[in-house]
C-alpha positions in Angstrom: -6.8 4.0 15.4 -4.0 1.5 14.4 -3.7 0.2 18.0 -7.4 -0.5 18.2 -7.3 -2.2 14.8 -4.2 -4.3 15.8 -5.8 -5.3 19.1 -9.0 -6.4 17.4 -7.1 -8.3 14.7 -4.9 -10.1 17.3 -8.0 -11.0 19.3 -9.5 -12.6 16.2 -6.2 -14.4 15.5 -6.1 -15.7 19.1 -9.6 -17.1 18.6 -8.3 -18.9 15.5 -4.5 -19.1 15.3 -4.7 -20.6 11.8 -5.7 -17.2 10.4 -2.1 -16.0 9.9 -3.4 -13.5 7.3 -4.7 -11.3 10.2 -1.2 -11.0 11.7 0.3 -10.3 8.3 -2.3 -7.6 7.7 -1.3 -5.9 11.0 2.4 -6.2 10.1 1.9 -4.6 6.7 -0.1 -1.7 8.1 2.4 -1.3 10.9 5.2 -1.0 8.4 3.4 1.6 6.4 2.3 3.8 9.3 5.6 3.3 11.2 7.9 4.2 8.4 5.8 7.3 7.5 7.1 8.8 10.8 10.7 8.8 9.5 10.5 10.6 6.2 12.6 13.1 4.4 11.2 16.6 4.2 9.8 17.0 0.7 10.7 19.7 -1.8 7.1 20.1 -2.6 3.9 18.4 -1.2 0.3 18.2 -2.6 -2.0 19.7 0.0 -5.1 19.7 -2.3 -8.1 18.6 -0.1 -8.9 15.8 -2.6 -5.3 14.5 -2.3 -5.4 14.7 1.5 -8.7 12.9 1.8 -7.6 10.1 -0.7 -4.2 9.7 1.0 -5.7 9.5 4.5 -8.5 7.2 3.3 -6.0 4.9 1.6 -3.7 4.9 4.6 -6.3 4.2 7.2 -8.6 1.9 5.2 -7.9 -1.0 7.5 -10.4 0.3 10.1 -13.2 -0.7 7.7 -12.0 -4.3 7.1 -14.2 -7.1 8.3 -11.9 -9.1 10.6 -14.4 -12.0 11.2 -13.8 -15.0 9.1 -15.0 -14.7 5.6 -15.0 -17.0 2.6 -11.8 -18.8 1.8 -11.4 -18.5 -2.0 -7.9 -20.0 -1.6 -6.3 -21.8 1.4 -4.9 -19.6 4.2 -1.4 -20.6 3.3 -1.7 -19.3 -0.3 -3.2 -16.0 0.9 -0.4 -15.7 3.6 2.2 -16.5 0.9 0.9 -13.7 -1.3 1.0 -11.4 1.7 4.6 -12.3 2.5 5.5 -11.7 -1.1 3.7 -8.3 -1.0 5.3 -7.2 2.3 8.7 -8.3 1.1 8.2 -6.2 -2.1 7.0 -3.2 0.0 10.1 -3.4 2.2 12.4 -3.7 -0.9 10.6 -0.7 -2.5 10.8 1.4 0.7 14.5 0.5 1.2 15.0 1.6 -2.5 13.4 4.9 -1.6 15.4 5.3 1.6 13.7 8.1 3.6 11.6 9.4 0.7 8.4 7.6 1.7 5.4 9.5 2.9 1.6 9.5 3.1 0.9 12.6 0.9 2.2 12.8 -2.6 5.4 14.9 -2.6 8.6 15.5 -4.4 11.3 14.1 -2.0 13.8 13.6 -4.8 13.6 11.2 -7.7 14.6 7.6 -7.1 15.1 5.4 -10.2 17.0 2.4 -8.8 16.0 -0.7 -6.9 12.3 -1.5 -7.2 11.9 1.8 -9.1 13.6 0.2 -12.1 10.4 -1.9 -12.8 7.5 0.4 -12.0 7.2 4.1 -11.0 5.2 3.3 -7.8 6.4 -0.1 -6.7 5.1 0.3 -3.1 1.5 0.3 -4.4 2.3 -2.9 -6.2 3.4 -4.4 -2.9 0.2 -3.2 -1.3 -1.9 -4.7 -4.0 -0.2 -8.2 -3.7 -0.6 -8.1 0.1 -4.2 -7.0 -0.1 -5.1 -9.6 -2.7 -3.6 -12.3 -0.4 -5.8 -11.1 2.5 -8.9 -10.7 0.5 -8.7 -14.1 -1.1 -8.7 -15.8 2.3 -11.1 -13.3 4.0 -13.5 -12.7 1.2 -16.9 -11.0 1.8 -19.0 -8.2 0.5 -17.6 -5.7 3.1 -14.0 -6.5 2.4 -14.6 -6.4 -1.4 -16.1 -2.9 -1.1 -13.3 -1.8 1.2 -10.6 -2.9 -1.2 -12.4 -1.6 -4.3 -12.7 1.8 -2.5 -9.0 1.6 -1.4 -7.8 1.1 -5.0 -10.0 3.9 -6.3 -8.3 6.1 -3.7 -4.9 4.7 -4.6 -5.5 5.5 -8.3 -6.3 9.1 -7.4 -3.3 9.2 -5.2 -1.0 7.9 -7.9 -2.4 10.3 -10.5 -2.0 13.3 -8.1 1.6 12.3 -7.4 2.3 11.9 -11.1 0.9 15.4 -11.7 3.0 16.9 -8.9 6.2 15.2 -10.2 5.5 16.1 -13.8 7.1 19.5 -13.3 10.4 17.9 -12.4 12.6 17.3 -15.6 14.4 14.5 -13.8 11.0 12.7 -13.2 10.0 13.3 -16.9 13.2 11.5 -18.0 12.5 8.7 -15.5 8.9 8.4 -16.7 10.2 7.8 -20.3 12.4 5.0 -19.1 9.9 3.3 -16.7 6.6 3.1 -18.6 4.2 1.6 -16.0 3.0 3.3 -12.9 2.2 0.3 -10.5 1.2 -2.8 -12.4 3.7 -4.0 -15.0 2.1 -4.3 -18.5 -1.2 -2.9 -17.3 -1.1 0.4 -15.4 
């Protein structure tokens, strides 16, 4: 699925090389899916069907994105800049996690350093920044629906992970120190 998506996105970019946000979208999803292949075996994983469906939907949402040019709510360079910031934050958060990253919510050990000092789920913050950058330069009804659906799935995913981790005393102590889940001051 990712190869077909990447091929389509690159074809759109070749037709209009100014649309750098397409390449950054491919890069961001390549990092997410690629790094999920090299994960630490979890102590406990959430196999609830709702969790599995939300996690897979939130991981493979990109197949529903409209790649054709949409409305530019901001110039391409601003959207691309947000994407670079979001991807950089994702990389920092994933490095902070080491090999504790995965698609399904799981307890792979509690990490409270690096990006995890600021919010409990910093990778999702990076996804949000990246996705906002893409959406602002490729706006349209389909993309708006895709991203609204994605973040509904991400919220379920975060809540399921919080529930799974709430049995771990170390996570409970961490949750007391780091108040917000993914968006500082809001959520």
